[in-house]
C-alpha positions as CSV (number, residue, x, y, z in Angstrom):
1,M,0.2,-0.1,-0.1
2,D,1.3,3.8,-0.8
3,L,1.1,5.2,2.7
4,Y,1.6,8.7,0.7
5,R,-1.8,8.4,-1.0
6,Q,-3.7,8.4,2.4
7,Q,-5.1,12.0,3.4
8,L,-3.9,13.3,6.7
9,D,-6.6,16.2,6.8
10,D,-7.6,16.8,10.5
11,V,-5.7,14.0,11.4
12,P,-4.3,15.0,15.1
13,F,-0.6,14.9,15.7
14,T,1.0,13.9,19.2
15,K,4.4,15.2,20.4
16,L,6.7,12.5,21.1
17,C,10.3,13.8,22.8
18,G,13.6,11.9,23.6
19,G,17.0,10.7,22.4
20,N,18.6,14.4,23.3
21,Q,21.2,14.6,20.8
22,Q,21.7,18.5,21.0
23,E,23.5,20.5,23.4
24,G,22.2,22.1,26.1
25,E,18.5,21.4,27.5
26,M,16.9,21.3,24.2
27,E,14.9,17.8,23.6
28,S,14.9,16.2,20.3
29,C,10.8,15.7,19.3
30,V,8.7,14.8,16.4
31,L,5.0,15.0,15.7
32,I,3.6,11.4,15.0
33,A,-0.1,10.6,14.1
34,P,-1.5,7.2,12.9
35,I,-2.3,7.1,8.8
36,P,-6.2,6.9,9.0
37,G,-7.6,3.6,7.3
38,V,-4.0,2.1,7.7
39,D,-3.1,-0.3,10.2
40,D,0.2,0.4,12.3
41,A,1.2,3.0,9.9
42,Y,2.4,6.5,10.9
43,A,2.4,10.0,9.7
44,V,5.7,11.8,11.4
45,R,6.8,15.6,10.9
46,D,9.3,18.0,12.9
47,S,8.1,19.3,16.0
48,K,10.0,22.7,15.2
49,N,9.2,23.1,12.0
50,P,5.8,21.1,10.7
51,D,5.5,22.7,7.5
52,A,8.8,21.1,6.1
53,G,6.9,17.9,5.2
54,T,5.6,14.7,6.6
55,L,7.4,11.3,6.2
56,R,5.2,8.2,6.6
57,F,6.6,4.6,8.0
58,T,4.9,1.5,8.7
59,G,5.0,0.6,12.9
60,A,7.8,-2.3,11.9
61,E,9.9,0.4,10.3
62,L,9.9,3.0,13.4
63,R,10.5,0.2,15.8
64,A,13.4,-0.9,13.7
65,T,14.8,2.6,14.8
66,G,14.4,2.0,18.2
67,M,11.1,3.9,18.5
68,T,9.3,1.9,21.0
69,T,6.4,4.4,22.1
70,I,4.3,4.3,19.1
């Protein structure tokens, strides 16, 4: 299934933070939302620049990167 064909209109994104790789007290965060109509698939955005674009992944792909909170 092509995850980029699914519409994301009005999908609520949740902010997830962790894996601090920046200097100082700043956390690394993303915005994540389940893709409607697709089991175990997610849309991911940069929390500091959400208009930069949205990437889409299966849950298996995200878990393979070490993301366990999805």
